LUMZA-950918 format. One record per residue (C-alpha): x, y, z; residue number from 1. Coordinates in steps of 0.001 Angstrom, whole numbers. Layout:
% LUMZA-950918
        X        Y        Z  num
        X        Y        Z  NUM
...
This chain:
% LUMZA-950918
        X        Y        Z  num
   -37817   -55308     8329    1
   -36240   -54793     5566    2
   -36576   -50974     4517    3
   -38123   -50400      962    4
   -36269   -49343    -1833    5
   -37626   -45753    -1791    6
   -36736   -44877     1349    7
   -32761   -46442      813    8
   -32762   -43910    -1254    9
   -33358   -41356      760   10
   -31546   -42057     3777   11
   -29046   -42089     1418   12
   -29052   -39096     -653   13
   -29688   -37426     2754   14
   -26298   -38581     3516   15
   -24471   -37699      739   16
   -26003   -33723     1218   17
   -25003   -34448     5108   18
   -21182   -35115     4144   19
   -21146   -33100     1316   20
   -23063   -29924     3881   21
   -19573   -30859     6451   22
   -17516   -30993     4461   23
   -18283   -27398     3101   24
   -18799   -26029     6199   25
   -15118   -27429     6656   26
   -13349   -25828     3881   27
   -10724   -23466     4797   28
   -12839   -20085     4064   29
    -9711   -18745     1377   30
   -11355   -21599     -554   31
   -14609   -19715    -1578   32
   -14640   -18054    -5436   33
   -15379   -15002    -4129   34
   -14343   -13041    -1099   35
   -15217    -9737     -199   36
   -15005    -7496     2854   37
   -17190    -4645     3874   38
   -14994    -3520     6028   39
   -13475     -957     3225   40
   -13197     2262     2654   41
   -12605     4928     -278   42
    -9212     6484     -285   43
    -7036     9329    -1856   44
    -3553    10165    -1656   45
    -4395    13872    -1042   46
    -2001    16886     -715   47
    -1707    19204     1821   48
    -1437    22193     1211   49
      668    24736     3480   50
     3224    28388     2598   51
     6269    28239     2459   52
     6757    32072     3976   53
     5194    33635     6905   54
     2917    36884     6240   55
     -520    38609     5828   56
    -3445    37040     3529   57
    -3878    39322      761   58
    -6363    37357    -1568   59
    -7877    34105    -1829   60
    -9470    32197    -5412   61
   -10800    29270    -4696   62
   -13943    28179    -2163   63
   -15106    24995     -417   64
   -15476    21928    -2513   65
   -13851    23933    -5558   66
   -12286    21813    -8604   67
    -8507    23202    -9286   68
    -6283    21921   -11849   69
    -2254    21994   -11163   70
     -988    24980   -11442   71
    -4004    26986   -10851   72
    -3351    30351    -8130   73
    -5250    29005    -4966   74
    -4051    32325    -2610   75
    -1252    35384    -2094   76
      746    37197      876   77
     1900    40187      675   78
     4628    40687    -1058   79
     5863    43975     -460   80
     8491    43509     2630   81
     9385    40522     -412   82
    10277    42775    -2791   83
    12197    44979    -1005   84
    14345    41942     -134   85
    14964    40968    -3723   86
    15210    44706    -4720   87
    18295    44796    -1995   88
    19499    41915    -3572   89
    19875    43457    -6735   90
    21154    46473    -5431   91
    24387    44336    -4035   92
    24542    42084    -7099   93
    25152    45504    -9380   94
    27950    46656    -7233   95
    29619    43510    -6858   96
    30076    43454   -10644   97
    30960    47592   -10957   98
    33629    46356    -8304   99
    34682    43862   -10714  100
    34581    45773   -13526  101
    37068    48299   -11508  102
    39651    45773   -10821  103
    39485    44828   -13724  104
    40148    48486   -14849  105
    42718    48043   -12151  106
    44588    45460   -13606  107
    44454    46367   -17421  108
    46293    49613   -15886  109
    48527    48434   -14067  110
    49509    46034   -16905  111
    50431    49824   -18442  112
    52783    50937   -15277  113
    54800    47936   -15509  114
    55511    48479   -19036  115
    56800    52301   -18578  116
    58659    50276   -14855  117
    60253    48464   -17622  118
    60554    51148   -19417  119
    62499    53102   -17554  120
    64944    50361   -15565  121
    66171    49422   -19276  122
    66717    53984   -19167  123
    68988    53192   -16375  124
    70895    50423   -17035  125
    71939    52566   -20254  126
    72814    55679   -18097  127
    74926    52901   -16019  128
    76597    51730   -18776  129
    77584    55444   -20359  130
    78939    56407   -16427  131
    80885    53019   -16008  132
    82573    54200   -19649  133
    82889    57839   -18220  134
    84156    56267   -14735  135
    86627    53964   -16477  136
    87220    56526   -18874  137
    88932    59068   -16899  138
    90474    57228   -14103  139
    92380    56004   -16821  140
    93180    59454   -17505  141
    94122    60536   -14415  142
    96440    58031   -13433  143
    98737    59301   -16528  144
    97985    62703   -15729  145
    95755    63427   -18556  146
    92772    63992   -16677  147
    92351    66181   -12622  148
    90976    64278   -10174  149
    88660    66388    -9886  150
    87152    65013   -13204  151
    87466    61282   -12257  152
    86134    62144    -8858  153
    82718    63239   -10514  154
    82789    60634   -12878  155
    82717    57747    -9969  156
    80227    60437    -8152  157
    78035    60793   -12007  158
    78415    56254   -11655  159
    76962    55940    -8222  160
    73804    57938    -9094  161
    72813    55643   -12206  162
    73214    52949    -9877  163
    70532    54237    -7625  164
    68288    55111   -10244  165
    68500    51336   -11619  166
    68189    49814    -8095  167
    65024    52121    -7614  168
    63840    51798   -11568  169
    63974    47795   -10567  170
    61945    47835    -7927  171
    59194    49899    -8952  172
    59279    47269   -11412  173
    58853    44711    -8674  174
    56657    46734    -6869  175
    54196    46683   -10023  176
    53991    42990   -10920  177
    53514    42740    -7188  178
    50572    45104    -7184  179
    49537    42831    -9809  180
    48817    39820    -7558  181
    46967    42146    -5092  182
    44627    43270    -7843  183
    44237    39471    -9044  184
    43250    38325    -4851  185
    40968    41478    -4660  186
    39684    40605    -8213  187
    38556    36360    -6602  188
    37211    37837    -3487  189
    35282    40680    -5971  190
    34024    37494    -8289  191
    32902    35804    -4780  192
    31473    38475    -3926  193
    29365    38651    -6805  194
    28451    34440    -6238  195
    27317    35461    -3190  196
    25052    38494    -3633  197
    23830    36131    -6751  198
    22565    33394    -4440  199
    21213    35617    -1860  200
    19489    38169    -5222  201
    18280    33538    -6264  202
    16922    33365    -2641  203
    14983    36834    -2774  204
    13447    35501    -5504  205
    12280    32595    -4278  206
    10789    33842    -1311  207
     9363    36513    -3619  208
     7154    33356    -5618  209
     6725    31680    -2406  210
     4003    34522    -1628  211
     1741    33518    -4575  212
      514    29631    -3478  213
     -531    27658    -6326  214
    -1898    23850    -6455  215
      434    21367    -6267  216
    -1835    18800    -8090  217
    -5315    18911    -9690  218
    -8247    17824    -7951  219
   -10933    19351    -5423  220
   -10639    21597    -2308  221
   -11460    20663     1143  222
   -10528    21630     4727  223
    -9696    25139     3266  224
    -8782    27490     6516  225
    -7769    30134     4650  226
    -9010    33785     4517  227
    -7703    37914     3538  228
    -6494    39620     6524  229
    -4745    36401     8389  230
    -1654    36055     9277  231
      107    32636     8037  232
     3059    30663     9399  233
     5056    28950     6747  234
     4571    25480     6981  235
      818    26013     8551  236
    -1680    23757     6348  237
    -4192    26317     4694  238
    -6478    23913     2874  239
    -6139    20284     1614  240
    -6442    18817    -2299  241
    -7784    15393    -2798  242
    -7359    14003    -6589  243
   -10680    12730    -6895  244
    -9232    11673   -10147  245
    -7237     8957    -8861  246
    -9075     7526    -5154  247
    -8220     4155    -3994  248
   -10279     1085    -2249  249
    -8269      367      827  250
   -10242    -3037     2167  251
    -9347    -4902     5253  252
    -9222    -8377     4018  253
    -9126   -11701     7243  254
    -5505   -12636     7168  255
    -7824   -16385     5682  256
    -9178   -14835     3171  257
    -5594   -14472     1444  258
    -4424   -17928      448  259
    -5795   -17343    -3076  260
    -5969   -13110    -3832  261
    -3367   -12000    -6208  262
    -2830    -8844    -8306  263
    -4900    -8130   -11224  264
    -7519    -9929   -10292  265
   -10948    -8663   -11139  266
   -13437    -6783    -8144  267
   -16799    -6350    -8270  268
   -16811    -3285    -6532  269
   -20791    -2067    -4069  270
   -21419     1557    -3103  271
   -22757     1978       24  272
   -23707     5871    -1371  273
   -24557     4551    -4776  274
   -27193     1383    -4263  275
   -27616     -712    -7410  276
   -24530     1081    -9223  277
   -21886    -1444    -9838  278
   -18233     -596   -10598  279
   -15816    -2726   -11300  280
   -11871    -2769   -10331  281
    -8811    -4977    -9756  282
    -6168    -6189    -7108  283
    -3550    -3446    -7272  284
    -1526    -4702    -4127  285
    -1563    -6355    -1115  286
     -268    -4948     2195  287
     2999    -5869     4110  288
     1736    -5929     6815  289
    -1721    -6404     9475  290
    -2888    -2701    10341  291
    -1960    -3629    14474  292
     1447    -4205    13508  293
     2104     -372    12735  294
     1183      202    16258  295
     3363     2120    19199  296
     2551     -922    20850  297
     3432    -4062    20781  298
      328    -6362    20006  299
     1881    -9501    20606  300
      658   -11226    23782  301
     3355   -12729    25987  302
     1431   -13340    29064  303
      136   -17315    30168  304
    -4209   -15915    29040  305
    -3768   -16552    25137  306
    -6913   -15046    22781  307
    -5888   -15966    19130  308
    -7536   -12996    16946  309
    -7443   -13454    13369  310
    -6198   -10299    11541  311
    -6382    -7938     8473  312
    -4002    -7327     5853  313
    -5169    -4442     3373  314
    -5422    -5040      226  315
    -5240    -2013    -2520  316
    -7925    -2289    -4797  317
    -8191      162    -8340  318
   -10848     1601    -9876  319
   -11031      612   -13201  320
   -11012     4321   -15570  321
   -13974     5436   -17672  322
   -16655     4533   -15256  323
   -19417     6826   -14886  324
   -20425     6314   -11009  325
   -16937     6578   -10390  326
   -17192    10682   -10359  327
   -19267     9765    -7403  328
   -16813     8701    -4810  329
   -15781    10722    -2343  330
   -13044     9736     -263  331
   -13736     8154     2841  332
   -17479     6363     1188  333
   -18296     3008     2947  334
   -17634     -196      321  335
   -17682    -4080     -277  336
   -15705    -4879    -2892  337
   -15961    -8989    -4056  338
   -12219   -10026    -5437  339
   -13130   -13070    -7871  340
   -10371   -14869    -7002  341
   -11953   -18291    -8635  342
   -11012   -17101   -12304  343
């Protein structure tokens, strides 16, 4: 019995729908025009503030959840010990500089002493020259009988005395020149001492500046634990600064969703805490590894029993600026991003 034409059309339509539905259900997940996940949260690269020196907190200038700008004073540490250390270092610098001035003066005076020794040596050489001439003359007179032996002996003795004086002056000149080398070595040592003292002074100034704890970035104060009168250790966190103007979204998509996800694609963002509000952003980057890949324990199962688990990879989403609703975002809020991969 032949079916009516209308029944045939209905059966054909139902078959077409069934085939289309089967094809739709069997297509890969990444083929969808929009990829979304509810495993997504608002993040921010917040900064933990810790003192660089230990001491007693003298004052605190911020409160919980207070907005601050970069460079704002957050707290101060009692600086009396650091002021005293800086004063001592400054005194050492002044002493080292005075030592250099003294040695430079000694060098200048030594140059005068060298000129005096040179003049004395020149005088002694002239005296030796005269005594040599007298000794020759009296020796000749004594040889031809015109002079006495005593006069000759006196001339020879005078020559010996002048030669000794000349040798003494020559040694004095040499000693004066050697003293210059000693003074120059002392001056180099004094210069090194000054450099060390100035370095110590710089360190003391830096340590003193660390008693003023300032905001390294702009943001909002969170996790504040600093109190006036408390003793804090260097490196111990006092508070955190959260840059709410630079928040972003980390969305953990299934690996089967990411075949067509690329940077720059538009993202529609739903925020659980802001019903009815719509935000927009763009895909900024795709993570290089799944979260479990960073685990200290290897996630790979090497036994005979194995169950395949779809992994999730982080996708970083940049929130478009100049959106009033973005100012209401707080770190940790749950969101649902929808990436328009079909555009």
